[in-house]
C-alpha positions in Angstrom: 96.5 89.6 79.7 93.1 91.7 78.9 91.2 88.5 78.6 92.6 87.0 81.9 90.5 87.3 84.9 92.0 89.1 88.1 92.9 85.8 89.8 94.6 84.6 86.5 96.6 88.1 86.2 97.9 87.4 89.9 99.0 84.1 89.2 100.7 84.9 86.2 102.7 87.9 88.0 103.5 85.2 90.7 104.9 83.1 88.3 106.9 85.9 86.6 108.3 87.1 90.0 109.5 83.5 90.8 111.2 82.9 87.5 114.4 84.8 88.3 114.5 83.0 92.0 114.5 86.0 94.1 116.0 85.6 97.5 113.4 87.8 98.8 109.9 88.4 97.5 107.8 91.2 98.6 104.1 90.8 98.4 101.9 93.8 99.5 98.2 92.7 99.9 98.4 90.2 97.1 94.7 89.3 97.2 93.5 92.7 98.0 91.4 93.1 94.9 90.2 89.5 94.3 87.5 87.6 95.3 87.7 84.9 98.1 87.8 82.2 95.7 90.6 83.6 93.5 92.6 85.0 96.5 92.6 81.5 98.0 94.2 80.0 94.9 96.7 83.1 94.8 97.7 82.6 98.1 98.4 78.8 97.9 100.4 79.2 94.6 102.4 81.9 96.7 103.2 79.7 99.6 103.9 76.8 97.4 106.3 78.8 95.1 107.8 80.1 98.2 108.4 76.7 99.5 109.8 75.4 96.2 112.3 78.2 95.7 113.4 78.5 99.4 113.1 82.5 99.1 112.1 85.0 102.0 108.7 85.9 101.7 107.8 89.3 103.3 103.9 89.6 103.1 101.8 92.5 103.9 98.3 92.0 104.8 95.2 93.0 107.0 94.0 89.4 107.1 94.9 87.8 110.5 94.1 84.3 109.2 96.6 84.8 106.3 99.2 86.2 108.7 98.8 83.3 111.0 100.2 81.1 108.0 103.5 82.9 108.2 106.5 81.7 110.5 106.6 85.2 111.8 104.6 88.2 112.3 105.1 91.8 112.7 102.4 94.0 113.8 102.4 97.7 113.0 99.6 99.5 115.0 99.1 103.3 114.8 102.7 103.9 112.8 104.7 101.8 115.4 106.0 98.5 115.4 104.8 96.4 118.3 
């Protein structure tokens, strides 16, 4: 893993997370430390694996465009759920 890029490391982590076919997968800012191209690949893989496994995905993001891809959005503002 030391020779893998940040995006490659994230993709490996996603594959490992889905191997056990979890009922729920938590993803907290999964692209936060990645450049746009790598982040896009990771997000596509995340949603693809989510569809294939039929698991529930709980995704935390500050990116409104990414949030729009989710079937439901909950918004926290000032420590309150809106």
